[in-house]
BAFI-3210 file (N, C-alpha, C; in Angstrom, 3 decimals, decimal comma, padded with zeros to 6 digits):
// residues 287
n [1|2|3|4|5|6|7|8|9|10|11|12|13|14|15|16|17|18|19|20|21|22|23|24|25|26|27|28|29|30|31|32|33|34|35|36|37|38|39|40|41|42|43|44|45|46|47|48|49|50|51|52|53|54|55|56|57|58|59|60|61|62|63|64|65|66|67|68|69|70|71|72|73|74|75|76|77|78|79|80|81|82|83|84|85|86|87|88|89|90|91|92|93|94|95|96|97|98|99|100|101|102|103|104|105|106|107|108|109|110|111|112|113|114|115|116|117|118|119|120|121|122|123|124|125|126|127|128|129|130|131|132|133|134|135|136|137|138|139|140|141|142|143|144|145|146|147|148|149|150|151|152|153|154|155|156|157|158|159|160|161|162|163|164|165|166|167|168|169|170|171|172|173|174|175|176|177|178|179|180|181|182|183|184|185|186|187|188|189|190|191|192|193|194|195|196|197|198|199|200|201|202|203|204|205|206|207|208|209|210|211|212|213|214|215|216|217|218|219|220|221|222|223|224|225|226|227|228|229|230|231|232|233|234|235|236|237|238|239|240|241|242|243|244|245|246|247|248|249|250|251|252|253|254|255|256|257|258|259|260|261|262|263|264|265|266|267|268|269|270|271|272|273|274|275|276|277|278|279|280|281|282|283|284|285|286|287]
n.u [-036,174|-035,332|-032,588|-032,410|-030,251|-028,277|-026,675|-024,088|-022,755|-020,221|-019,104|-017,120|-017,738|-020,639|-021,495|-020,729|-021,654|-024,540|-024,944|-024,398|-025,646|-028,273|-028,044|-027,452|-029,792|-031,729|-031,086|-030,064|-030,682|-029,930|-028,060|-026,609|-023,753|-021,893|-019,313|-016,998|-017,745|-020,386|-020,979|-020,006|-022,087|-024,715|-023,931|-023,723|-026,565|-027,601|-026,727|-024,460|-024,387|-022,671|-020,042|-019,418|-017,179|-015,082|-011,612|-010,223|-010,684|-011,584|-010,294|-011,259|-010,270|-010,901|-010,112|-009,634|-011,825|-013,169|-011,672|-012,510|-015,210|-015,013|-013,646|-015,466|-017,885|-020,319|-020,736|-019,135|-019,020|-019,063|-018,797|-016,559|-015,921|-013,684|-013,249|-010,795|-007,485|-006,052|-003,080|-003,170|-004,441|-002,502|-000,170|-000,928|-002,993|-003,455|-001,515|-002,439|-005,101|-008,145|-009,987|-012,753|-013,249|-011,721|-012,335|-011,307|-010,511|-010,418|-013,793|-016,215|-020,137|-021,595|-019,939|-019,073|-021,374|-022,047|-020,050|-020,295|-022,956|-022,576|-021,172|-023,290|-025,041|-023,761|-023,940|-026,661|-027,353|-026,010|-027,337|-029,737|-029,177|-028,181|-031,136|-032,163|-034,758|-036,106|-035,167|-032,521|-032,579|-031,972|-034,370|-035,591|-035,931|-035,491|-036,338|-035,372|-032,760|-030,645|-029,113|-026,612|-025,985|-026,650|-024,369|-021,914|-022,081|-021,960|-019,379|-017,987|-018,127|-017,399|-018,551|-019,884|-022,122|-025,273|-026,944|-030,237|-032,112|-035,252|-037,457|-040,194|-040,966|-038,860|-035,647|-032,585|-029,671|-026,916|-023,577|-021,677|-018,367|-016,442|-017,117|-016,481|-017,755|-018,522|-019,972|-022,878|-026,083|-028,313|-031,239|-030,611|-027,945|-024,472|-022,087|-019,972|-021,762|-024,326|-024,653|-024,159|-026,898|-028,595|-027,768|-029,217|-031,545|-034,155|-036,269|-038,385|-037,534|-035,050|-033,399|-031,014|-029,215|-027,056|-026,099|-025,865|-024,110|-021,757|-020,500|-019,577|-017,698|-018,034|-017,498|-015,531|-014,238|-013,542|-015,831|-015,657|-014,456|-016,820|-018,931|-017,892|-017,603|-019,880|-021,532|-020,295|-021,215|-023,766|-024,197|-023,139|-025,126|-027,566|-026,484|-026,394|-029,211|-030,184|-029,100|-030,773|-032,801|-032,931|-032,459|-034,520|-036,427|-035,678|-036,106|-038,477|-039,733|-038,308|-039,589|-042,501|-041,854|-040,695|-041,518|-041,864|-039,319|-038,002|-039,113|-038,263|-035,808|-035,260|-036,001|-034,253|-032,111|-032,521|-032,693|-030,059|-029,000|-030,338|-028,686|-026,308|-027,159|-027,792|-024,849|-023,711|-025,197|-023,805|-021,635|-018,562|-016,935|-015,201|-012,828]
n.v [147,172|146,960|148,387|149,958|149,119|147,318|144,510|142,196|139,191|137,273|133,709|130,853|128,895|127,075|127,188|129,765|131,275|131,406|131,758|134,429|135,655|135,212|136,500|139,357|140,022|141,490|144,089|144,946|144,369|141,328|139,411|136,153|134,347|131,581|131,495|132,902|133,402|132,709|134,976|137,030|137,172|137,470|140,115|141,546|141,364|142,658|145,122|145,383|147,539|147,208|145,117|142,058|140,134|136,651|136,228|134,096|132,072|129,189|129,016|132,034|134,549|136,674|139,213|139,092|139,199|141,672|143,406|142,877|143,221|146,056|147,258|147,210|149,531|149,437|148,266|149,218|150,910|150,714|149,627|147,833|145,048|142,873|139,532|137,849|135,766|136,784|137,242|137,180|139,548|141,174|140,762|140,206|141,823|144,483|147,721|148,000|147,162|148,622|148,475|148,994|147,926|145,461|142,032|139,980|136,250|133,793|134,824|136,115|135,881|138,058|140,429|140,606|141,175|143,527|145,347|145,042|145,986|148,730|149,872|149,459|151,193|153,738|153,688|153,661|156,228|157,906|157,510|158,288|161,018|162,026|162,085|163,758|166,237|169,319|171,329|170,609|169,191|165,855|163,672|161,411|158,291|157,118|154,453|153,060|153,751|154,304|156,525|156,081|154,591|156,421|158,335|157,082|156,500|159,132|159,497|157,564|158,602|161,270|163,528|167,005|168,622|169,449|167,923|167,240|166,034|164,550|163,433|162,084|164,866|166,025|167,654|167,941|169,062|168,385|169,268|168,553|168,010|167,463|164,780|164,977|165,189|168,629|170,771|170,309|170,841|169,795|170,824|172,387|171,396|171,014|169,819|167,110|165,809|166,532|165,168|162,100|162,165|161,331|159,142|156,769|156,930|155,192|155,498|158,191|161,059|162,313|164,800|165,596|168,350|169,269|171,832|172,940|174,727|175,842|177,956|177,200|175,214|172,986|169,997|167,775|165,190|163,342|161,936|158,879|158,620|159,748|158,063|155,734|156,426|156,916|154,935|153,432|154,669|154,144|151,281|151,318|152,225|151,019|148,397|149,094|149,900|147,385|146,379|147,581|146,917|144,577|144,240|145,566|143,624|141,395|142,273|142,652|140,089|139,202|140,009|139,028|136,422|132,835|131,215|133,159|133,998|131,815|131,655|134,056|133,640|131,391|132,969|134,725|133,047|132,084|134,244|134,767|132,545|132,848|135,069|133,946|131,801|133,741|134,960|132,859|132,139|133,247|132,937|131,470|131,857|130,487|129,923]
n.w [110,564|107,429|105,601|102,535|100,939|098,601|099,159|098,189|098,994|099,312|099,689|099,686|101,766|102,807|105,334|106,887|104,900|105,073|107,761|107,735|106,079|107,175|109,611|108,592|106,928|108,277|107,700|105,205|101,861|100,710|098,660|097,929|097,088|096,553|095,177|093,123|090,346|090,207|091,810|090,152|087,970|089,543|090,247|087,447|086,789|088,729|089,813|093,117|096,182|097,911|098,320|100,370|100,841|100,768|101,264|100,420|097,969|096,235|092,436|091,170|093,540|096,164|096,086|093,021|092,310|093,120|091,641|089,205|089,014|089,292|087,228|085,018|083,870|084,810|087,108|088,665|091,188|094,270|097,767|099,776|101,696|103,007|103,992|105,895|106,512|109,439|108,971|105,908|105,769|106,706|105,373|102,385|101,448|102,715|102,427|099,930|098,616|098,331|100,287|101,997|104,882|106,608|107,823|110,121|109,873|112,075|113,070|115,510|114,818|115,800|115,904|113,335|112,246|113,311|112,447|109,800|109,360|109,931|107,782|105,948|107,053|106,368|103,945|103,640|104,884|102,989|100,443|101,279|101,637|098,951|097,685|099,002|099,659|098,103|100,328|101,412|103,486|105,474|106,263|108,906|110,539|113,817|114,764|112,710|112,286|114,710|117,147|117,835|115,557|113,534|114,278|114,312|111,341|110,221|110,859|109,792|107,180|107,214|107,321|107,429|109,160|110,578|113,035|114,080|117,018|117,760|120,172|122,056|122,651|123,723|122,592|120,839|119,515|117,707|116,017|113,561|112,267|109,536|110,379|112,996|116,084|117,083|118,224|120,810|122,329|124,678|126,018|128,830|128,925|127,551|125,091|125,936|127,799|126,840|124,475|125,558|127,111|124,865|123,623|124,243|123,095|121,062|119,405|117,816|115,618|113,438|111,808|109,107|108,474|106,016|105,248|107,652|110,141|113,000|115,030|117,720|120,000|121,958|122,745|124,275|123,877|121,075|118,356|118,335|120,879|122,602|121,772|123,034|125,561|126,277|125,825|127,959|130,127|129,973|130,132|132,590|134,209|133,528|134,929|137,679|137,994|137,598|139,652|142,080|141,325|141,879|144,378|146,000|145,245|146,627|149,230|149,072|148,997|151,171|153,294|152,888|153,490|153,979|151,237|149,090|149,171|148,196|145,563|144,267|144,008|142,504|140,511|140,056|139,191|137,054|135,483|135,446|134,006|131,434|130,498|129,905|128,100|125,925|125,305|124,635|121,991|120,306|117,605|116,494|113,520|111,129|108,390]
ca.u [-036,599|-033,908|-032,122|-032,748|-028,831|-027,947|-025,673|-023,678|-022,445|-019,687|-018,299|-017,159|-018,213|-021,938|-021,997|-020,358|-022,382|-025,833|-025,431|-024,151|-027,020|-029,535|-027,605|-027,457|-031,133|-032,595|-030,458|-030,078|-031,161|-028,863|-027,580|-025,777|-023,263|-021,031|-018,181|-016,840|-018,137|-021,637|-021,014|-019,975|-023,312|-025,519|-023,521|-023,949|-027,774|-028,049|-025,376|-024,637|-023,723|-021,684|-019,627|-018,821|-016,463|-013,894|-010,564|-009,083|-011,743|-010,978|-010,424|-011,021|-010,280|-011,943|-009,593|-009,647|-013,644|-013,567|-010,792|-013,081|-015,996|-014,353|-013,304|-016,917|-018,571|-021,793|-020,392|-017,570|-019,137|-019,499|-018,042|-015,841|-015,615|-012,947|-013,181|-009,471|-007,006|-004,774|-001,914|-003,269|-004,765|-001,328|001,040|-001,091|-003,978|-003,300|-002,762|-002,690|-006,248|-009,044|-011,072|-013,585|-012,939|-011,504|-012,836|-010,156|-011,088|-012,021|-014,683|-017,506|-020,655|-022,280|-018,890|-019,137|-022,535|-021,703|-018,994|-020,668|-024,021|-021,954|-021,030|-024,625|-025,898|-023,229|-024,266|-027,945|-027,284|-025,146|-028,488|-030,724|-028,606|-028,429|-032,382|-033,005|-035,890|-035,193|-034,559|-031,902|-032,645|-032,536|-035,280|-035,626|-036,787|-034,723|-036,287|-034,580|-031,366|-030,669|-028,208|-025,094|-025,798|-026,315|-023,012|-020,830|-021,854|-021,556|-017,974|-017,240|-018,127|-016,493|-019,488|-019,987|-023,674|-026,372|-028,040|-031,144|-032,996|-036,709|-037,934|-040,959|-040,959|-037,164|-035,157|-031,182|-028,626|-025,517|-022,917|-020,612|-017,246|-015,476|-017,324|-016,177|-018,726|-017,926|-021,068|-024,209|-026,762|-029,592|-031,661|-029,424|-026,637|-023,746|-021,232|-020,187|-023,201|-025,583|-024,354|-024,587|-028,046|-029,393|-027,107|-029,870|-032,699|-034,234|-037,281|-038,167|-036,907|-033,998|-033,165|-029,757|-028,767|-025,404|-025,416|-025,981|-022,825|-021,699|-018,792|-019,011|-017,265|-018,230|-017,157|-014,145|-013,915|-013,997|-016,735|-015,308|-014,648|-018,344|-019,721|-017,518|-017,741|-021,640|-022,044|-019,816|-022,328|-025,127|-024,208|-022,896|-026,638|-028,296|-026,520|-027,071|-030,804|-030,670|-028,923|-031,453|-034,141|-032,780|-032,247|-035,760|-037,128|-035,063|-036,506|-039,927|-039,553|-038,011|-040,867|-043,410|-041,826|-039,759|-041,897|-041,530|-037,726|-037,570|-039,410|-037,405|-034,231|-035,295|-036,256|-032,948|-030,935|-033,460|-032,060|-028,479|-029,003|-030,445|-027,762|-025,385|-027,485|-027,603|-023,790|-023,826|-025,690|-022,812|-021,047|-016,968|-016,550|-013,690|-012,954]
ca.v [147,625|146,886|149,489|149,421|148,718|146,124|143,788|140,912|138,434|135,738|132,880|129,334|128,009|127,341|127,401|130,750|132,047|131,085|132,144|135,663|135,992|135,424|137,794|140,716|139,949|142,506|145,043|145,054|143,665|140,495|138,587|135,456|133,652|130,683|131,484|134,282|133,120|133,036|136,599|138,018|136,709|138,279|141,676|142,190|141,146|143,551|145,918|145,596|148,907|146,885|143,630|141,395|138,695|136,040|136,613|133,185|131,168|128,294|129,891|133,694|134,864|138,060|140,286|139,372|139,494|143,031|143,936|142,632|144,159|147,752|147,289|147,055|150,895|149,223|147,517|149,740|151,733|149,934|149,613|146,353|144,682|141,922|138,856|136,900|135,699|138,113|136,892|137,629|141,239|142,099|140,380|140,361|142,826|145,859|148,735|148,215|146,877|149,711|147,890|149,906|147,609|143,985|141,406|138,860|135,289|133,577|136,098|136,207|136,412|139,194|141,299|140,881|141,537|144,833|145,828|145,091|146,916|150,253|150,269|149,686|152,550|154,729|153,594|154,387|157,711|158,707|157,291|159,327|162,567|162,181|161,933|164,709|167,316|170,986|172,029|169,736|168,731|164,629|163,259|159,895|157,615|156,688|153,350|152,490|154,110|155,028|157,538|155,494|154,241|157,834|159,256|156,238|156,760|160,396|159,698|157,008|159,422|162,349|164,381|168,223|169,022|169,631|166,957|167,539|164,684|164,652|162,387|162,565|166,332|166,204|167,873|168,039|169,322|167,984|169,772|167,807|168,885|165,978|163,221|164,641|166,161|169,534|171,345|169,850|171,019|169,529|171,602|173,125|170,524|171,334|169,460|165,932|165,612|166,522|163,804|161,293|161,953|161,243|158,070|155,694|156,884|154,484|156,184|159,473|161,083|162,971|165,524|166,010|169,561|169,143|173,524|173,816|175,180|176,676|178,406|177,013|174,159|172,342|168,981|167,062|163,896|162,900|160,880|157,737|158,803|160,178|156,993|154,455|156,606|157,196|153,314|152,883|155,330|153,926|149,975|151,274|152,785|149,760|147,471|150,077|149,662|145,909|145,930|148,273|146,181|142,979|144,459|145,825|142,469|140,406|142,978|142,256|138,769|138,431|140,789|138,180|134,973|131,929|130,710|134,119|134,425|130,685|132,169|135,268|133,055|130,918|133,756|135,248|132,081|131,847|135,369|134,569|131,560|133,323|135,756|133,006|131,556|135,004|134,845|131,271|132,274|134,393|131,814|131,643|131,398|130,224|128,793]
ca.w [109,295|106,454|104,629|100,957|100,289|097,882|099,311|097,708|099,983|098,930|100,652|099,304|102,798|102,874|106,719|106,827|103,894|105,193|108,970|107,566|104,997|107,968|110,364|107,904|106,333|108,817|107,885|103,991|100,834|100,671|097,684|098,106|096,054|096,872|094,633|092,580|089,077|090,556|092,351|088,592|087,112|090,046|090,380|086,439|087,070|089,715|090,388|094,537|096,499|099,195|098,624|101,568|100,425|101,494|100,126|099,521|097,374|094,769|091,012|091,419|094,887|096,566|095,578|091,590|092,030|093,149|090,564|087,696|089,247|089,375|085,837|084,588|084,188|085,207|088,355|089,503|092,403|095,416|099,049|099,754|102,905|102,628|104,846|105,258|107,706|109,713|108,014|104,550|105,723|107,062|104,281|101,165|101,529|103,108|102,342|098,204|098,364|098,251|100,851|103,172|106,107|106,487|109,069|110,188|110,259|112,558|113,808|115,678|114,053|116,037|115,623|112,132|111,832|113,810|111,440|108,268|109,158|110,126|106,515|105,511|107,607|106,074|102,713|103,572|104,906|101,758|099,421|101,806|101,577|097,458|097,388|100,052|099,064|098,017|101,416|101,401|104,672|105,160|107,752|109,170|111,833|115,012|114,770|111,621|112,216|115,733|117,527|117,484|114,322|113,114|114,704|113,610|109,939|109,842|111,310|108,784|105,978|107,452|107,238|108,162|109,135|111,887|113,284|115,077|117,418|118,809|120,960|123,019|122,933|124,022|121,595|120,798|118,165|117,474|115,091|113,032|111,053|108,975|111,158|114,531|117,072|117,833|119,579|121,202|123,112|125,139|127,336|129,411|128,958|126,195|124,828|125,949|128,327|126,082|123,766|126,469|127,355|123,623|122,844|124,294|122,053|119,771|119,008|117,487|114,440|113,270|110,652|108,773|107,418|105,598|105,103|109,111|110,697|113,947|115,686|119,027|120,395|123,410|123,215|124,807|122,984|119,816|117,946|118,793|122,396|122,910|121,826|124,023|127,100|126,235|126,098|129,292|131,407|129,554|130,736|134,166|134,673|133,545|135,899|139,069|138,353|137,770|141,145|142,701|141,271|142,752|146,069|146,102|144,897|147,582|150,160|149,099|149,207|152,724|154,419|152,472|153,979|153,212|150,113|148,610|149,171|147,334|144,152|143,765|144,109|141,361|138,943|139,557|138,662|135,618|134,572|135,179|132,959|130,064|130,123|129,501|126,813|125,051|124,824|123,925|120,837|119,245|116,996|115,784|112,138|110,010|106,912]
c.u [-035,399|-033,584|-032,013|-031,269|-028,700|-026,764|-025,340|-022,834|-021,959|-018,945|-018,528|-017,435|-019,617|-022,519|-021,846|-021,535|-024,063|-026,000|-024,986|-025,276|-027,981|-029,289|-028,208|-028,843|-031,887|-032,249|-030,192|-030,975|-029,824|-028,787|-026,512|-025,340|-022,116|-019,598|-018,415|-017,494|-019,619|-022,005|-020,969|-021,261|-024,409|-025,165|-024,009|-025,672|-028,550|-026,916|-025,094|-023,914|-022,694|-021,477|-018,897|-018,199|-015,340|-013,090|-009,821|-010,773|-011,153|-011,365|-010,098|-010,991|-010,778|-011,428|-009,587|-011,147|-013,796|-012,893|-011,871|-014,362|-016,058|-014,166|-014,399|-017,513|-019,789|-021,618|-019,414|-017,788|-019,923|-018,427|-017,638|-015,428|-014,739|-012,908|-011,813|-008,753|-006,044|-003,723|-001,968|-003,860|-003,449|-000,100|000,154|-002,195|-004,050|-001,576|-003,025|-004,187|-007,324|-010,399|-011,646|-013,564|-012,364|-011,824|-011,877|-010,844|-009,929|-012,751|-015,971|-018,461|-021,802|-021,360|-019,003|-020,029|-022,422|-021,184|-019,743|-022,177|-023,556|-021,599|-022,319|-025,452|-025,050|-023,799|-025,811|-027,987|-026,914|-026,629|-029,349|-030,305|-028,586|-029,960|-032,868|-033,776|-035,151|-034,437|-033,122|-031,594|-033,156|-033,244|-035,347|-036,338|-035,780|-034,754|-035,782|-033,027|-031,253|-029,580|-027,082|-025,006|-025,715|-024,829|-022,063|-020,930|-021,682|-020,016|-017,303|-017,053|-017,790|-017,473|-019,681|-021,536|-024,082|-027,260|-028,891|-032,404|-034,458|-037,213|-038,624|-040,964|-039,522|-036,501|-033,284|-030,542|-027,427|-024,830|-021,525|-019,503|-016,231|-015,697|-017,114|-017,145|-018,082|-018,573|-022,228|-024,832|-028,128|-030,454|-030,840|-027,835|-026,000|-022,902|-021,163|-021,382|-024,307|-025,585|-024,744|-026,074|-029,006|-029,066|-028,325|-031,214|-032,806|-035,315|-037,201|-037,861|-035,646|-034,219|-031,540|-029,699|-027,383|-025,139|-025,385|-024,577|-022,879|-020,343|-018,197|-018,196|-017,081|-017,717|-015,867|-013,461|-014,103|-014,986|-016,998|-015,373|-016,075|-018,864|-019,364|-017,728|-019,390|-022,085|-021,779|-021,115|-023,372|-025,358|-023,972|-024,677|-027,360|-027,989|-026,443|-028,277|-031,166|-030,219|-029,715|-032,876|-034,292|-032,963|-034,073|-036,801|-036,692|-035,696|-037,799|-040,371|-039,388|-039,025|-042,036|-043,411|-040,747|-040,082|-041,667|-040,217|-037,392|-038,061|-038,710|-036,151|-034,035|-035,371|-034,941|-032,065|-031,689|-032,805|-030,806|-028,541|-029,247|-029,657|-026,670|-025,888|-027,536|-026,258|-023,426|-024,108|-024,966|-022,141|-019,672|-016,990|-015,600|-013,930|-013,728]
c.v [147,666|148,235|148,799|149,425|147,466|145,484|142,546|140,396|137,133|135,210|131,217|128,406|128,274|127,676|128,734|131,822|132,288|131,534|133,672|136,157|136,037|136,446|139,041|140,779|141,477|143,862|145,854|144,041|142,713|139,607|137,643|134,916|132,787|130,453|132,745|134,288|133,464|134,415|137,512|138,001|137,648|139,778|142,158|142,164|142,309|143,932|145,892|147,274|148,390|145,123|142,914|140,045|138,028|136,441|135,396|131,918|130,363|129,142|131,225|133,774|136,344|139,211|140,566|139,474|140,705|143,751|143,800|143,279|145,637|147,963|147,373|148,431|150,435|148,477|148,182|150,585|150,861|149,847|148,306|146,134|143,078|140,810|137,786|136,819|136,954|138,027|137,540|139,306|141,891|142,157|140,725|141,498|144,339|146,518|148,802|147,867|147,901|148,985|148,706|149,474|146,053|143,246|140,264|137,819|134,512|134,629|135,661|136,672|137,865|140,345|141,543|141,467|143,264|145,540|146,101|146,062|148,557|150,643|150,223|150,655|153,431|154,809|154,458|155,681|158,407|158,780|158,760|161,187|163,105|162,473|162,908|165,686|168,548|171,501|171,703|169,309|167,057|164,392|161,880|159,627|156,823|155,160|152,474|152,777|155,127|155,941|157,172|155,286|155,298|158,470|158,176|156,185|157,721|160,550|158,947|158,001|160,871|163,624|165,564|168,367|168,961|168,573|167,522|166,080|165,317|163,359|162,480|163,757|166,935|166,723|168,189|168,163|169,073|168,682|168,598|168,671|167,639|164,680|163,733|165,903|167,500|170,442|170,345|170,226|170,418|169,995|172,776|172,423|171,072|170,528|167,642|165,145|165,727|164,925|162,245|161,134|161,352|159,864|156,648|155,624|155,712|154,731|157,691|159,675|162,167|163,887|165,944|167,284|169,556|170,787|173,855|173,618|175,805|176,992|177,734|175,661|173,668|170,956|168,606|166,266|163,820|162,006|159,744|157,747|159,037|158,999|155,558|155,010|156,772|155,790|152,606|153,334|154,612|152,432|150,121|151,698|151,646|148,480|147,878|150,196|148,415|145,662|146,519|147,294|144,783|143,054|144,681|144,443|141,093|140,874|142,527|141,000|138,102|138,893|139,639|136,938|134,176|131,760|131,944|134,421|133,251|131,603|133,071|134,517|132,279|131,623|134,348|134,366|131,696|132,981|135,157|133,516|131,869|134,310|134,953|132,557|132,743|134,924|134,039|131,362|132,863|132,755|132,252|131,038|131,543|129,583|127,593]
c.w [108,588|105,743|103,477|100,261|099,655|098,435|098,983|098,668|099,410|099,987|100,293|100,681|102,975|104,368|107,091|105,791|104,315|106,991|108,493|106,957|106,146|108,988|109,660|107,329|107,105|108,260|106,400|103,089|100,124|099,888|097,722|097,331|096,832|096,191|093,810|091,347|089,328|090,946|091,042|088,143|088,090|090,261|089,173|086,464|087,928|090,538|092,025|095,097|097,587|098,898|099,623|101,137|100,668|100,313|099,429|099,584|096,344|093,357|091,670|092,890|095,041|095,704|093,862|091,637|092,323|092,246|089,386|087,665|088,917|088,080|084,809|084,758|085,314|086,636|089,233|090,444|093,066|096,463|098,989|101,416|102,683|103,725|104,777|106,823|108,094|108,990|106,695|104,604|106,027|105,739|102,724|100,684|101,737|103,095|100,851|098,061|098,986|098,963|101,883|104,429|105,750|107,710|109,050|110,511|111,205|113,173|114,342|115,224|114,335|115,974|114,554|111,270|111,885|113,213|110,032|108,514|109,217|108,764|105,583|105,911|106,655|104,421|102,550|103,629|103,821|100,626|100,143|101,691|099,924|096,965|098,637|099,080|098,805|098,686|101,899|102,870|104,747|106,484|107,760|110,359|112,834|115,171|113,795|111,965|113,674|115,873|117,407|116,303|113,300|113,031|113,980|111,730|109,485|110,098|110,543|107,604|106,252|107,282|107,721|108,033|110,506|112,027|114,401|115,444|118,224|119,077|122,214|123,765|123,208|122,662|121,725|119,615|118,519|115,939|114,427|112,121|110,743|109,847|112,366|114,873|117,730|118,771|119,949|122,455|123,579|126,206|127,790|129,492|127,455|126,458|125,295|126,506|128,013|125,191|124,642|126,742|126,342|123,125|123,159|123,485|120,963|118,903|118,696|116,300|114,735|111,743|110,540|107,982|107,071|105,148|106,512|109,630|112,317|114,578|117,139|118,726|121,653|123,951|123,561|123,831|121,929|119,648|118,842|120,400|122,883|122,895|122,757|125,486|127,348|126,617|127,466|130,531|131,059|130,311|132,291|134,694|134,803|134,643|137,406|138,679|138,283|139,057|142,049|142,652|142,217|143,923|146,635|145,962|146,352|148,874|150,277|149,552|150,638|153,527|154,294|152,907|153,000|151,713|149,023|148,137|147,777|146,141|143,412|143,595|142,706|139,956|138,708|138,842|137,004|134,417|134,000|133,877|131,387|129,532|129,400|128,133|125,615|124,294|124,359|122,307|119,746|118,908|116,436|114,619|111,593|108,871|106,881]
res [m|a|n|d|v|k|l|l|l|v|d|d|n|p|m|v|l|g|m|l|q|h|a|l|a|p|f|a|r|v|v|a|a|g|d|a|a|d|a|l|l|k|a|v|d|d|p|p|e|l|v|v|c|d|y|r|m|p|g|m|d|g|r|q|l|v|e|k|l|k|s|r|p|a|t|a|s|f|s|v|i|l|m|a|s|r|s|d|i|d|e|r|l|s|p|q|d|a|a|d|d|y|i|a|k|p|f|f|l|k|e|a|t|r|r|i|k|r|t|v|d|r|i|a|l|e|k|m|a|k|t|a|p|s|d|g|v|v|r|g|n|l|s|q|m|n|v|i|d|l|m|q|s|l|e|m|g|r|k|s|c|q|l|k|l|n|y|a|g|e|k|c|e|v|f|f|v|e|g|q|v|k|h|a|s|y|g|s|l|l|g|d|e|a|v|f|k|v|l|r|w|t|g|g|n|f|e|l|n|f|e|g|k|t|d|q|e|t|t|k|l|n|t|q|g|l|l|m|e|g|l|r|l|l|d|e|s|q|r|d|g|g|a|e|a|a|e|e|s|a|t|s|a|s|a|s|g|g|a|g|a|g|v|t|s|a|s|a|g|s|g|a|g|s|g|r|t|e|e|e|e|d|v|l|l|d|n]
***
């Protein structure tokens, strides 16, 4: 389900523009422009909340486009992600340009999409906070923004709040101070272990109370550390679960005879091939 975030995507390379537009369409309302002049017209017609722009373009470059848009009151308020070569980022753009993020070319499509989506989620969360009901509590569905996306958005926005998570009768509370998790509870679990328990949730509901505070400090890792360690543990458990399933399948096949074993082996080979195909779907994009 796409967030109602207006994203202006600008790149003079039609292939890069098309592939990024297709990849980002599920997450935001994307308007594409093939050059800075076209982008200016589209921004005036419908001011964007996020501009994702190539730096080196003929005529007006990405930095000049951003400066022009920010100089106009009607189009001045938006976040910026610039796509540029590593040398341009190091020598020409950073730190004097006020971009929220830089994506170094060449880049893999999946990684760029993940980075852009993180900023889209932060903007969506800020919009939800501004339109919160009178009780000041933001409510949402984890199928739209899962736990990992939520935590990354709160970290990026340096938010202080209470996050309540509810899924299939299970409940968890996480308290943030300027984007960093300070306390979490899930049943009898506290701190890091409580956070690890809910990172896999992609269903259920969440509530954000920006007035919620606590004096407890039960976590040892910072937010980024919690996410990295939690994902590592999740990946480890999935690998262990897959190995156990494969072992059970092989045992069952052996017990049922040679023909069954042959089918099991073919299925395993097919699964491995599918894994390689999924990796091959990622695309390296450059100018």
